[in-house]
N, C-alpha and C positions, 0 to 999 in steps of 0.2 A: 459608341464610336461616331464622331462627327461625319456628316456627309461630305463627299469630295467637293461638292459645290460650296459648302460652308468654308472648307479649308482654303479653296482657291480664292474665295471672296476675302477672307482674312489676309491672305498673302498680298492680294492686290491692294487692299487698304493699307497694309503695312508699308508696301513699296511706295504708295502715294504719299504717305506721311514722311517717310525717309527722304523722298525726292524733294518735297516741299521744304523740309528742314534744311537740306543741303543748299537749296536755292536761297533761302533766307540767310544762311551762314555766308554765302558768297556775296550777297547784297550788303550784309553788315560789314564785311571786310572791305568792300569797295567804298562804302560810305566812310568808314574809319580812315582808309588810305587817302580819300579825297580831302577829308577834314585835316588830316596831318599835313598833306601837301600844301593846302591853302594857308593853314596857320604858319607853317614853316616859311613860306614865301613872304607872308606879311611881316613876321618877325625879322627875317633877314634884311628886308628893305627899310623897316621902320626904326630899328634899334641902331645905336652906335656900335662901333667895333668893340669898345670896352664893355658894353652891355652884353654883346654876343659872347665875348670871352668869359664873362662872369657866369653866364648860363652854362656854358660848356664845362667850366670847372665845377659848378654845382652838380651837374649830371654825373661827373666822375666821382664826386664825393658821396653822392647818395648811395651808390652801390659799387664800392671799389673792388669787391671780390669778383665782379663780373669781368674784370680786365686781368685777372690773375693768370699767369702762365709761367711755369718754372723754367722751361728750357728755351734755348734759342731755336729759331726756325732754321731749316737747312740752308736757306738762302742767306741768312744772317751769318752763319758760321763761315760759309764760303767768302762772303763779303769782308768780314773782319779779317779772315786769314789773308786775303789778297791785299787789303788796303791799309790795315793798321800797322804801325811800326812794331817791332818785336818787343816783348816784355824785357825788362820792367819799365817800359815807357809810361809816362804820366798822361792820363786821359781825363777829360771831363765828359760826363754823361748828363745831358739836360733832360728834363721831363722823364726821369728815370723810373717812374712808377714805383712798384714795390721792390724793384731791384733785380729784375730778370737779367738784363744785360750786365749789370754791375757784378752780380754773383759769378757769371760765366767769365767775365774779364778778370776779376780779382783772382779766380781760381787758376787762370793762366799765368798769373804773376804780375799783372799790370797794377800800377798805383792809380787808383780811381777816386776822383772827387765827383759828387753827384748833386744835382738839383731836382727837386720835385715840389710842385705847388700844392697838391692835395694832401691835407693833414694826415689821414689814415695811411696813405701810401708812403708819405715821408717817414712816418713812424716805423713802418715795416722795412723801409729802405735802410734804416740804421742797423739792421741785422744782416745786411747783404755783403759785408766785407769792404764797404767803401771807406776810404781814409777820412773824408769829410762829407757830411750830408747837410745841405741847406734847404730849408723850405722856401722855395723861391720860384717865381714864374720866369718865362722868357723875357717878359717886359722888365722884370727886376734885374735880369742879367744885362739887358741893354742899358738900363739906367746906371748900373755900376760901372760899365765900360765907356759909354758914350754920353752919359748925362752928368748928374752931380756927384757921382762916385759913391753915393750912399745906398741904403736899402738892404733888403735881406740877402742879396748876392754879393755884397761889398767885400766879403772875405776872399773871394777869388779874383778880385780886380787886379791885383799885382802879381798873380801867378801866371806862369806860362806853361803850356801843355804841348805834348808831342802830337796830339790829335784831339778833336772834339767829336763826340757822337751825339747827335740830336735824337733823343729817345724815340722808340718805335712809333712811327706814324704821327708824331706830334707836329712835324713840320706842316702837316695838312690842316692844322688848326690856325695857321697864320693866314689871315683872311684878306690881306692887302699886300701889294708890292712893297709899300713902305715898311710894314712890320717885318716882312721876310728879309728885306735888305738890311734893316737894322740888326736883326738877329745874326745874320751872316757876317756883318761888319764887326759885331762884338766877338763872335767866334774867331774871326780872322785875327783880331787883336790878341786873343788868348792863345792862339796856335798860329803864329805868323809864318811858320814853315810847314807845319804838319797838315794833314788832310782834315776836312770837315765832312762827316758822313751824315746823311739825312734820308729818312724814308717817309713815304707819303702815299696818298691815294692817287692813282693814275687817271688821267682823263681818257675816257673812251667815247666812241661815237654816240652811244645811246644816251650819254649824260647831257648831250647838247639839246635833245628834244625835251621840252617841258610839257607836263600835263596841263590840261586846261585849268584844273583847280589850282595848280601852282601859279600859273600865269595870273589868275584872278587875285590870289593872295599877294603876289608881287605888286600888282597894280594898286591894290588898296594900301599896301605898305609904302609905296612911293608917295601916295597922297599924305599919309601920316608923317613921313619923313619931311616933306615940304612944310607941313604945319609946325613940326618940331624944329625945323631948321638944321637937321642933321644931314651929313653928306656921306657918300660911300665911294670907295675905290671901285675900279671896274672889274675886279675879280668876281667870278661867279661863285656864290656861296650856296651851300646845301646843308640843311639840317637833317641829321640822323638822330632819332630820338634816344638812342642808347649811347651815342658818342658826342653829341653836340654839333656845333657848326663847323663846316669843313670846306676846303677848296681842293678840287682835284687838279693836280698840276700836269701841264704838258711839258714835253722836253724843251720846247722853245722858251718857255717861261724860265725854266731852270738854267738854261744856257745864258739868258740875259741876266739873271740874278748872280750867277757865278762871275760873269764879266764885270758886273758892277762892283765886285770886291777884289778884282784883279786875279781871278782864278778861272780855271776851265772845269766844265762838268763832264765827268766820266759816268755815263749812265749804266746802271746795272741791268742785267737780264733776269727774267724770272716772273713769278706770279705776283710779286708785290713790288711797287715802285721804290727804287732806292738809287741814290746818286752820291758820288764822291766829288767834292770840290777840291781841286789840287792847284798848287802854285806852279806856274811855269818854271822851268829850270833856272832861267836867268834871275827871276824874282827870288827863288830859293837861295841861290848863291849870294845875292845881295843881302837877304835877311840873315843868312849865316854869318856874313862878315860883320854885321852890326851887333851880333850877340856877344855878350861878355865871355871871355875865355874861361 
């Protein structure tokens, strides 16, 4: 039987090893986080918006199952019930993922067309009950409505919808006022009377404070951008390594974007940012009068 002194010594040694290991783990995590913050800041400032979008789409494509969810969130159910016209209204869902929203809406009796840019997700979306599925990005939709009228989203160019749902959180990947305005203008053309629903990351107070490592990365990125001759909008962009590049929206920004397409923003309450862009009554009446009988 070992002496009590030997046992106590072994316990102290074990505790010392465990404590040192925990400190090393914390240090490794801090180093990893600092590296990610600095690299994220560099990429956000050095790359063009198209390049940032391409990285985001690639991250979704690498592990599409990570974003799988079968059911609507409770806030989405309330939101859809309150803001969408009744079935069998015709809806367009953009950035529809593997079809979570589309399945729920189709089950309610809506006629749903859907867009999704990530190939594995677009393939799964074809089993969701959507009437039409197009593998297309938001930029493709803008091109078909506001550009040359061609591209992967051209099939919906001449259709009109009772509402447009910009798929779960995808609005947060619009990294400039210009891109956000263009998408809303395209949606407004597709649903001239009906609501536009968008969800997004919300800006909170702690997001304004940048870590030192991120500031360093941004400073290096600014130098690289000047060398490359690339320019950036004044939106604050943030890289999440499992989601890609994002912008957290403030209510004021959404109010301005809504006004830019002749709408008002009705902000939703709850744990996840969401907004409905609606036409003023006078504009609705004018649009209704212009619709064919």
